[in-house]
Backbone as CSV, one residue per row, in Angstrom:
resi,resn,N_x,N_y,N_z,CA_x,CA_y,CA_z,C_x,C_y,C_z
1,MET,40.990,421.399,130.608,39.531,421.292,130.666,38.945,422.657,130.745
2,ALA,37.888,422.835,129.972,37.239,424.130,129.910,36.447,424.448,131.190
3,SER,36.230,425.697,131.438,35.423,426.175,132.567,34.022,426.402,131.973
4,PHE,33.037,425.991,132.761,31.655,426.042,132.277,30.812,426.945,133.169
5,ASP,29.808,427.574,132.527,28.800,428.316,133.242,27.425,427.687,132.799
6,PHE,27.152,426.508,133.421,25.994,425.754,133.025,24.696,426.505,133.337
7,PRO,23.709,426.431,132.524,22.393,427.018,132.905,21.720,426.169,133.981
8,ASP,20.898,426.800,134.738,20.246,426.143,135.848,19.427,424.936,135.449
9,ASP,18.754,424.998,134.344,17.944,423.879,133.905,18.783,422.635,133.527
10,LEU,19.946,422.837,133.012,20.836,421.732,132.730,21.392,421.148,134.015
11,LEU,21.774,421.962,134.961,22.171,421.451,136.254,21.056,420.654,136.970
12,ALA,19.890,421.187,136.868,18.737,420.523,137.521,18.466,419.165,136.916
13,LEU,18.594,419.083,135.565,18.412,417.793,134.910,19.462,416.761,135.392
14,GLU,20.691,417.187,135.399,21.736,416.282,135.871,21.667,415.926,137.322
15,ARG,21.268,416.886,138.174,21.023,416.559,139.591,19.985,415.492,139.755
16,ALA,18.859,415.665,139.039,17.725,414.738,139.150,18.141,413.390,138.675
17,ALA,18.918,413.328,137.564,19.415,412.045,137.052,20.344,411.336,138.005
18,TRP,21.248,412.166,138.579,22.225,411.605,139.530,21.535,411.043,140.775
19,GLU,20.591,411.777,141.263,19.795,411.303,142.451,19.051,409.983,142.069
20,ALA,18.430,409.985,140.899,17.674,408.782,140.483,18.659,407.579,140.325
21,ALA,19.832,407.809,139.770,20.783,406.782,139.559,21.255,406.191,140.879
22,GLN,21.450,407.026,141.883,21.811,406.564,143.162,20.792,405.747,143.849
23,GLN,19.550,405.944,143.472,18.436,405.133,144.030,18.018,404.024,143.096
24,HIS,18.861,403.765,142.063,18.622,402.730,141.018,17.253,402.939,140.414
25,ALA,16.905,404.187,140.146,15.608,404.558,139.553,15.719,405.386,138.339
26,LEU,16.919,405.494,137.792,17.077,406.313,136.551,16.454,405.598,135.367
27,THR,15.588,406.306,134.676,14.914,405.736,133.533,15.631,406.112,132.242
28,PRO,15.437,405.263,131.213,16.062,405.614,129.925,15.667,406.981,129.401
29,ASP,14.380,407.359,129.595,13.915,408.641,129.156,14.627,409.814,129.891
30,GLN,14.827,409.601,131.182,15.493,410.620,131.974,16.970,410.767,131.501
31,ALA,17.650,409.623,131.287,19.015,409.628,130.814,19.119,410.288,129.443
32,ALA,18.143,410.000,128.582,18.147,410.504,127.206,17.950,412.058,127.252
33,ALA,17.103,412.529,128.145,16.862,413.927,128.285,18.160,414.689,128.697
34,VAL,18.888,414.114,129.586,20.134,414.715,129.985,21.112,414.741,128.791
35,GLN,21.244,413.634,128.138,22.142,413.559,126.942,21.755,414.575,125.891
36,ALA,20.482,414.712,125.634,20.036,415.646,124.593,20.377,417.119,125.012
37,ALA,20.195,417.405,126.295,20.467,418.762,126.801,22.018,419.011,126.791
38,VAL,22.798,417.967,127.127,24.267,418.132,127.022,24.675,418.385,125.566
39,THR,24.157,417.578,124.633,24.476,417.752,123.234,24.049,419.099,122.725
40,GLU,22.935,419.620,123.154,22.480,420.910,122.740,23.391,422.037,123.297
41,TYR,23.716,421.917,124.557,24.645,422.908,125.180,26.011,422.882,124.442
42,ALA,26.514,421.682,124.184,27.807,421.568,123.484,27.711,422.244,122.112
43,ALA,26.661,422.000,121.393,26.520,422.645,120.049,26.417,424.126,120.139
44,GLU,25.689,424.620,121.141,25.531,426.095,121.358,26.838,426.735,121.715
45,THR,27.691,426.108,122.471,28.954,426.683,122.949,30.118,426.340,122.066
46,GLY,29.952,425.372,121.186,31.091,424.961,120.289,32.077,424.129,121.023
47,LEU,31.754,423.582,122.188,32.726,422.742,122.966,32.407,421.278,122.668
48,PRO,33.440,420.442,122.857,33.241,419.018,122.688,32.194,418.508,123.696
49,ARG,31.273,417.634,123.168,30.178,417.115,124.010,30.761,416.344,125.206
50,VAL,31.813,415.577,124.974,32.333,414.762,126.092,32.913,415.685,127.207
51,GLU,33.521,416.839,126.814,34.012,417.735,127.845,32.877,418.370,128.614
52,VAL,31.817,418.730,127.892,30.620,419.281,128.550,30.036,418.285,129.537
53,GLU,29.930,417.042,129.077,29.362,416.008,129.965,30.199,415.779,131.212
54,MET,31.499,415.733,131.011,32.378,415.495,132.211,32.314,416.682,133.121
55,GLY,32.292,417.922,132.614,32.192,419.129,133.399,30.899,419.189,134.165
56,LEU,29.828,418.750,133.525,28.507,418.771,134.192,28.461,417.745,135.305
57,LYS,28.946,416.568,135.070,28.984,415.555,136.123,29.858,416.005,137.292
58,ARG,30.980,416.664,136.982,31.843,417.188,138.032,31.137,418.248,138.835
59,ALA,30.452,419.156,138.154,29.746,420.234,138.812,28.665,419.738,139.757
60,VAL,28.022,418.688,139.376,26.912,418.127,140.214,27.406,417.216,141.293
61,ARG,28.367,416.346,140.944,28.791,415.321,141.889,29.928,415.833,142.861
62,HIS,30.655,416.843,142.439,31.778,417.370,143.263,31.720,418.894,143.219
63,PRO,30.667,419.522,143.751,30.503,420.958,143.619,31.575,421.822,144.289
64,ASP,32.310,421.221,145.221,33.303,422.019,145.990,34.653,422.003,145.337
65,ASP,34.815,421.244,144.255,36.129,421.203,143.545,36.376,422.424,142.773
């Protein structure tokens, strides 16, 4: 698995989406914004989108790992 240096805005989007999901308040627009940002980051870095998404979720949900 690749090591990532996610930009603050991408981390903030995922944190907000994760918090909303935990409160059963995640909207389709919010989820789509995260996916678009993940896709853009993956394209910019040349990394597989699924690896970027998994790394981002890990960074937000398990920051001490």
